[in-house]
DRENTORDREN-354066 format. One record per atom (N, C-alpha, C): z, y, x; atom name; residue in one letter. Coordinates in nm, 3 decimals, padded with zeros to 5 digits, m for minus. Last residue first. Layout:
<nodes>
((Z,Y,X),"CA","a")
...
</nodes>
This chain:
<nodes>
((m08.818,m01.641,05.646),"N","k")
((m08.840,m01.772,05.667),"CA","k")
((m08.719,m01.858,05.598),"C","k")
((m08.815,m01.348,05.655),"N","n")
((m08.845,m01.418,05.508),"CA","n")
((m08.867,m01.581,05.531),"C","n")
((m08.587,m01.135,05.798),"N","s")
((m08.689,m01.240,05.799),"CA","s")
((m08.683,m01.310,05.659),"C","s")
((m08.606,m00.800,05.815),"N","a")
((m08.514,m00.910,05.730),"CA","a")
((m08.614,m01.021,05.697),"C","a")
((m08.901,m00.726,05.932),"N","v")
((m08.797,m00.672,05.869),"CA","v")
((m08.704,m00.773,05.789),"C","v")
((m09.032,m00.820,06.239),"N","k")
((m09.002,m00.824,06.094),"CA","k")
((m08.885,m00.783,06.064),"C","k")
((m09.151,m00.567,06.476),"N","a")
((m09.071,m00.674,06.454),"CA","a")
((m09.061,m00.693,06.288),"C","a")
((m09.309,m00.322,06.478),"N","d")
((m09.300,m00.410,06.609),"CA","d")
((m09.226,m00.554,06.558),"C","d")
((m09.356,m00.182,06.237),"N","s")
((m09.473,m00.227,06.317),"CA","s")
((m09.437,m00.349,06.435),"C","s")
((m09.173,m00.225,05.957),"N","s")
((m09.162,m00.223,06.094),"CA","s")
((m09.287,m00.263,06.161),"C","s")
((m09.057,m00.057,05.668),"N","t")
((m09.148,m00.112,05.742),"CA","t")
((m09.129,m00.086,05.883),"C","t")
((m08.877,m00.075,05.345),"N","w")
((m08.853,m00.059,05.500),"CA","w")
((m08.987,m00.124,05.570),"C","w")
((m08.763,00.083,05.066),"N","q")
((m08.873,00.014,05.125),"CA","q")
((m08.852,00.048,05.280),"C","q")
((m08.608,00.087,04.736),"N","n")
((m08.623,00.106,04.895),"CA","n")
((m08.712,00.012,04.957),"C","n")
((m08.521,00.197,04.411),"N","v")
((m08.611,00.107,04.501),"CA","v")
((m08.602,00.169,04.662),"C","v")
((m08.304,00.148,04.131),"N","s")
((m08.362,00.220,04.273),"CA","s")
((m08.436,00.136,04.324),"C","s")
((m08.308,00.052,03.888),"N","t")
((m08.198,00.167,03.901),"CA","t")
((m08.250,00.219,04.036),"C","t")
((m08.496,m00.099,03.632),"N","i")
((m08.480,m00.066,03.756),"CA","i")
((m08.399,00.084,03.773),"C","i")
((m08.359,m00.320,03.388),"N","a")
((m08.424,m00.180,03.417),"CA","a")
((m08.387,m00.160,03.577),"C","a")
((m08.191,m00.543,03.320),"N","n")
((m08.370,m00.548,03.302),"CA","n")
((m08.426,m00.404,03.332),"C","n")
((m07.915,m00.474,03.385),"N","n")
((m07.989,m00.487,03.252),"CA","n")
((m08.120,m00.495,03.226),"C","n")
((m08.044,m00.340,03.693),"N","s")
((m07.941,m00.352,03.595),"CA","s")
((m07.984,m00.363,03.465),"C","s")
((m08.205,m00.387,04.003),"N","y")
((m08.198,m00.384,03.846),"CA","y")
((m08.052,m00.391,03.789),"C","y")
((m08.341,m00.258,04.289),"N","d")
((m08.221,m00.275,04.232),"CA","d")
((m08.251,m00.283,04.067),"C","d")
((m08.561,m00.374,04.532),"N","v")
((m08.559,m00.304,04.406),"CA","v")
((m08.420,m00.355,04.333),"C","v")
((m08.681,m00.337,04.842),"N","e")
((m08.573,m00.381,04.759),"CA","e")
((m08.554,m00.313,04.649),"C","e")
((m08.925,m00.459,05.062),"N","k")
((m08.898,m00.368,04.944),"CA","k")
((m08.789,m00.430,04.873),"C","k")
((m09.046,m00.489,05.375),"N","l")
((m08.956,m00.535,05.284),"CA","l")
((m08.920,m00.422,05.174),"C","l")
((m09.320,m00.544,05.578),"N","t")
((m09.249,m00.459,05.481),"CA","t")
((m09.172,m00.534,05.398),"C","t")
((m09.496,m00.697,05.731),"N","n")
((m09.382,m00.631,05.796),"CA","n")
((m09.312,m00.544,05.691),"C","n")
((m09.595,m00.888,05.479),"N","g")
((m09.612,m00.853,05.605),"CA","g")
((m09.480,m00.803,05.690),"C","g")
((m09.374,m00.860,05.224),"N","s")
((m09.521,m00.849,05.245),"CA","s")
((m09.561,m00.794,05.381),"C","s")
((m09.117,m00.933,05.008),"N","w")
((m09.174,m00.935,05.151),"CA","w")
((m09.321,m00.917,05.155),"C","w")
((m08.880,m00.833,04.809),"N","y")
((m09.012,m00.850,04.808),"CA","y")
((m09.058,m00.844,04.965),"C","y")
((m08.584,m00.881,04.634),"N","f")
((m08.636,m00.843,04.758),"CA","f")
((m08.774,m00.896,04.760),"C","f")
((m08.341,m00.734,04.414),"N","w")
((m08.435,m00.822,04.437),"CA","w")
((m08.520,m00.768,04.564),"C","w")
((m08.010,m00.710,04.328),"N","k")
((m08.116,m00.673,04.423),"CA","k")
((m08.213,m00.773,04.428),"C","k")
((m07.935,m00.711,03.956),"N","g")
((m07.890,m00.722,04.110),"CA","g")
((m08.010,m00.667,04.204),"C","g")
((m08.153,m00.884,03.720),"N","v")
((m08.011,m00.796,03.758),"CA","v")
((m08.014,m00.804,03.911),"C","v")
((m08.336,m00.931,03.437),"N","k")
((m08.344,m00.895,03.587),"CA","k")
((m08.202,m00.820,03.601),"C","k")
((m08.235,m01.179,03.196),"N","k")
((m08.253,m01.040,03.224),"CA","k")
((m08.254,m01.024,03.380),"C","k")
((m08.188,m01.434,03.127),"N","g")
((m08.306,m01.401,03.135),"CA","g")
((m08.351,m01.258,03.146),"C","g")
((m07.907,m01.474,03.220),"N","e")
((m07.962,m01.502,03.061),"CA","e")
((m08.107,m01.445,03.050),"C","e")
((m07.987,m01.291,03.482),"N","d")
((m07.860,m01.317,03.413),"CA","d")
((m07.911,m01.333,03.271),"C","d")
((m08.142,m01.331,03.790),"N","y")
((m08.154,m01.320,03.655),"CA","y")
((m08.025,m01.361,03.599),"C","y")
((m08.302,m01.225,04.097),"N","k")
((m08.173,m01.269,04.037),"CA","k")
((m08.196,m01.244,03.880),"C","k")
((m08.526,m01.317,04.367),"N","a")
((m08.479,m01.249,04.246),"CA","a")
((m08.346,m01.308,04.189),"C","a")
((m08.707,m01.289,04.636),"N","s")
((m08.576,m01.342,04.608),"CA","s")
((m08.536,m01.248,04.476),"C","s")
((m09.047,m01.357,04.756),"N","v")
((m08.965,m01.273,04.646),"CA","v")
((m08.822,m01.350,04.647),"C","v")
((m09.164,m01.486,04.957),"N","l")
((m09.227,m01.355,04.904),"CA","l")
((m09.121,m01.285,04.835),"C","l")
((m09.092,m01.685,05.239),"N","k")
((m09.039,m01.642,05.125),"CA","k")
((m09.124,m01.520,05.083),"C","k")
((m09.333,m01.919,05.360),"N","n")
((m09.263,m01.806,05.382),"CA","n")
((m09.223,m01.736,05.247),"C","n")
((m09.524,m02.136,05.321),"N","g")
((m09.365,m02.157,05.297),"CA","g")
((m09.283,m02.046,05.348),"C","g")
((m09.781,m02.106,05.268),"N","e")
((m09.727,m02.144,05.407),"CA","e")
((m09.597,m02.165,05.423),"C","e")
((m09.801,m02.016,05.010),"N","e")
((m09.842,m02.171,05.046),"CA","e")
((m09.806,m02.214,05.181),"C","e")
((m09.499,m01.836,04.948),"N","c")
((m09.637,m01.838,04.979),"CA","c")
((m09.667,m01.999,05.017),"C","c")
((m09.238,m01.856,04.723),"N","f")
((m09.264,m01.878,04.858),"CA","f")
((m09.445,m01.851,04.848),"C","f")
((m08.959,m01.726,04.543),"N","s")
((m09.101,m01.743,04.546),"CA","s")
((m09.131,m01.763,04.682),"C","s")
((m08.635,m01.799,04.394),"N","l")
((m08.717,m01.781,04.499),"CA","l")
((m08.858,m01.805,04.494),"C","l")
((m08.380,m01.696,04.189),"N","w")
((m08.504,m01.762,04.188),"CA","w")
((m08.562,m01.714,04.329),"C","w")
((m08.033,m01.721,04.095),"N","e")
((m08.131,m01.679,04.201),"CA","e")
((m08.277,m01.763,04.180),"C","e")
((m07.971,m01.706,03.719),"N","g")
((m07.938,m01.722,03.850),"CA","g")
((m08.051,m01.671,03.978),"C","g")
((m08.209,m01.788,03.483),"N","h")
((m08.076,m01.762,03.523),"CA","h")
((m08.034,m01.778,03.686),"C","h")
((m08.429,m01.771,03.229),"N","l")
((m08.411,m01.761,03.364),"CA","l")
((m08.273,m01.719,03.387),"C","l")
((m08.364,m01.984,02.936),"N","k")
((m08.386,m01.844,02.991),"CA","k")
((m08.360,m01.852,03.139),"C","k")
((m08.358,m02.205,02.774),"N","g")
((m08.505,m02.172,02.835),"CA","g")
((m08.504,m02.024,02.903),"C","g")
((m08.120,m02.325,02.703),"N","d")
((m08.223,m02.254,02.585),"CA","d")
((m08.328,m02.192,02.658),"C","d")
((m08.003,m02.394,02.929),"N","v")
((m08.049,m02.514,02.844),"CA","v")
((m08.140,m02.441,02.736),"C","v")
((m08.143,m02.163,03.176),"N","t")
((m08.031,m02.206,03.100),"CA","t")
((m08.095,m02.335,02.987),"C","t")
((m08.311,m02.253,03.496),"N","y")
((m08.310,m02.202,03.349),"CA","y")
((m08.180,m02.249,03.285),"C","y")
((m08.340,m02.161,03.838),"N","y")
((m08.269,m02.227,03.719),"CA","y")
((m08.300,m02.156,03.605),"C","y")
((m08.554,m02.216,04.113),"N","g")
((m08.469,m02.133,04.028),"CA","g")
((m08.395,m02.223,03.925),"C","g")
((m08.843,m02.174,04.330),"N","t")
((m08.720,m02.245,04.296),"CA","t")
((m08.630,m02.179,04.218),"C","t")
((m09.188,m02.195,04.390),"N","q")
((m09.068,m02.128,04.326),"CA","q")
((m08.960,m02.237,04.314),"C","q")
((m09.347,m02.370,04.564),"N","s")
((m09.398,m02.230,04.512),"CA","s")
((m09.261,m02.133,04.474),"C","s")
((m09.336,m02.581,04.850),"N","v")
((m09.258,m02.528,04.745),"CA","v")
((m09.320,m02.390,04.689),"C","v")
((m09.648,m02.767,04.908),"N","e")
((m09.555,m02.679,04.948),"CA","e")
((m09.479,m02.627,04.816),"C","e")
((m09.852,m02.933,04.812),"N","g")
((m09.718,m02.976,04.836),"CA","g")
((m09.602,m02.888,04.884),"C","g")
((m10.088,m02.802,04.750),"N","n")
((m10.073,m02.864,04.895),"CA","n")
((m09.944,m02.935,04.908),"C","n")
((m10.062,m02.694,04.501),"N","d")
((m10.128,m02.810,04.517),"CA","d")
((m10.117,m02.891,04.652),"C","d")
((m09.717,m02.601,04.496),"N","y")
((m09.858,m02.563,04.519),"CA","y")
((m09.933,m02.707,04.510),"C","y")
((m09.442,m02.644,04.257),"N","y")
((m09.506,m02.674,04.383),"CA","y")
((m09.658,m02.644,04.383),"C","y")
((m09.116,m02.554,04.151),"N","y")
((m09.267,m02.582,04.126),"CA","y")
((m09.330,m02.574,04.277),"C","y")
((m08.803,m02.669,04.056),"N","t")
((m08.880,m02.651,04.178),"CA","t")
((m09.018,m02.684,04.115),"C","t")
((m08.523,m02.619,03.891),"N","v")
((m08.644,m02.637,03.879),"CA","v")
((m08.695,m02.599,04.011),"C","v")
((m08.203,m02.699,03.695),"N","e")
((m08.277,m02.673,03.820),"CA","e")
((m08.405,m02.701,03.842),"C","e")
((m08.075,m02.592,03.417),"N","i")
((m08.174,m02.685,03.458),"CA","i")
((m08.242,m02.634,03.583),"C","i")
((m07.710,m02.584,03.376),"N","l")
((m07.829,m02.536,03.396),"CA","l")
((m07.931,m02.629,03.439),"C","l")
((m07.433,m02.631,03.396),"N","n")
((m07.502,m02.657,03.261),"CA","n")
((m07.627,m02.571,03.275),"C","n")
((m07.299,m02.670,03.627),"N","k")
((m07.339,m02.510,03.590),"CA","k")
((m07.404,m02.507,03.455),"C","k")
((m07.266,m02.940,03.644),"N","d")
((m07.151,m02.849,03.673),"CA","d")
((m07.164,m02.711,03.615),"C","d")
((m07.518,m03.054,03.571),"N","k")
((m07.419,m03.066,03.490),"CA","k")
((m07.281,m02.968,03.508),"C","k")
((m07.809,m02.973,03.626),"N","n")
((m07.691,m02.943,03.697),"CA","n")
((m07.594,m02.948,03.573),"C","n")
((m08.110,m03.165,03.590),"N","l")
((m07.980,m03.100,03.512),"CA","l")
((m07.886,m03.095,03.593),"C","l")
((m08.404,m03.089,03.743),"N","k")
((m08.291,m03.174,03.732),"CA","k")
((m08.176,m03.090,03.663),"C","k")
((m08.776,m03.117,03.789),"N","l")
((m08.652,m03.060,03.708),"CA","l")
((m08.518,m03.148,03.731),"C","l")
((m09.045,m03.024,03.967),"N","e")
((m08.934,m03.114,03.966),"CA","e")
((m08.840,m03.045,03.872),"C","e")
((m09.410,m02.991,03.967),"N","r")
((m09.278,m02.939,03.929),"CA","r")
((m09.169,m03.056,03.925),"C","r")
((m09.647,m03.129,04.041),"N","e")
((m09.641,m02.981,04.017),"CA","e")
((m09.512,m02.913,04.003),"C","e")
((m09.617,m03.381,04.106),"N","k")
((m09.633,m03.310,04.209),"CA","k")
((m09.621,m03.145,04.185),"C","k")
((m09.570,m03.497,03.846),"N","q")
((m09.459,m03.517,03.954),"CA","q")
((m09.482,m03.419,04.059),"C","q")
((m09.631,m03.497,03.557),"N","a")
((m09.665,m03.390,03.666),"CA","a")
((m09.568,m03.384,03.772),"C","a")
((m09.585,m03.689,03.396),"N","y")
((m09.717,m03.650,03.406),"CA","y")
((m09.743,m03.559,03.521),"C","y")
((m09.306,m03.703,03.415),"N","t")
((m09.383,m03.821,03.411),"CA","t")
((m09.533,m03.805,03.443),"C","t")
((m09.221,m03.460,03.330),"N","l")
((m09.210,m03.513,03.478),"CA","l")
((m09.293,m03.635,03.495),"C","l")
((m09.245,m03.477,03.066),"N","s")
((m09.355,m03.393,03.131),"CA","s")
((m09.326,m03.412,03.290),"C","s")
((m09.041,m03.647,03.008),"N","v")
((m09.163,m03.678,02.970),"CA","v")
((m09.276,m03.611,03.054),"C","v")
((m08.823,m03.482,03.086),"N","t")
((m08.834,m03.608,03.154),"CA","t")
((m08.978,m03.661,03.125),"C","t")
((m08.852,m03.255,02.902),"N","l")
((m08.857,m03.252,03.039),"CA","l")
((m08.885,m03.376,03.123),"C","l")
((m08.795,m03.386,02.663),"N","v")
((m08.916,m03.336,02.681),"CA","v")
((m08.937,m03.314,02.828),"C","v")
((m08.543,m03.472,02.719),"N","l")
((m08.627,m03.569,02.688),"CA","l")
((m08.771,m03.512,02.702),"C","l")
((m08.398,m03.238,02.743),"N","l")
((m08.406,m03.331,02.850),"CA","l")
((m08.515,m03.418,02.830),"C","l")
((m08.419,m03.128,02.468),"N","i")
((m08.475,m03.060,02.593),"CA","i")
((m08.498,m03.151,02.726),"C","i")
((m08.294,m03.334,02.322),"N","t")
((m08.426,m03.303,02.307),"CA","t")
((m08.488,m03.238,02.430),"C","t")
((m08.036,m03.277,02.439),"N","v")
((m08.099,m03.427,02.446),"CA","v")
((m08.248,m03.384,02.427),"C","v")
((m07.989,m03.020,02.365),"N","l")
((m07.983,m03.057,02.497),"CA","l")
((m08.067,m03.185,02.519),"C","l")
((m07.988,m03.040,02.082),"N","k")
((m08.090,m02.964,02.150),"CA","k")
((m08.108,m02.990,02.283),"C","k")
((m07.780,m03.218,02.025),"N","k")
((m07.894,m03.261,01.999),"CA","k")
((m08.009,m03.178,02.075),"C","k")
((m07.566,m03.034,02.114),"N","m")
((m07.585,m03.137,02.187),"CA","m")
((m07.727,m03.202,02.163),"C","m")
</nodes>
């Protein structure tokens, strides 16, 4: 419990000095820290969760400065797991992870239309 209080105190103090750079919230139901990072222009850069001991956990999303999704990723206690998606123009890359190791990679490209919308 002391560790959690200390982490929350540090996060609260850091929020005072960096309101526009990131936003942190404790999700009591999941016992996770929800975080949102921002670009200088105010657009969301990344969203995701940390465990109370600082490991990435659950779904993480990364966006470009215009707001389009660049990456959809999943973590389990700091390890890369599941399907990760990377968007770049009309190309979508799917990378499957299991326990931090790549198990397969697929890529789709379309010259006429977007592949799996990143909006």
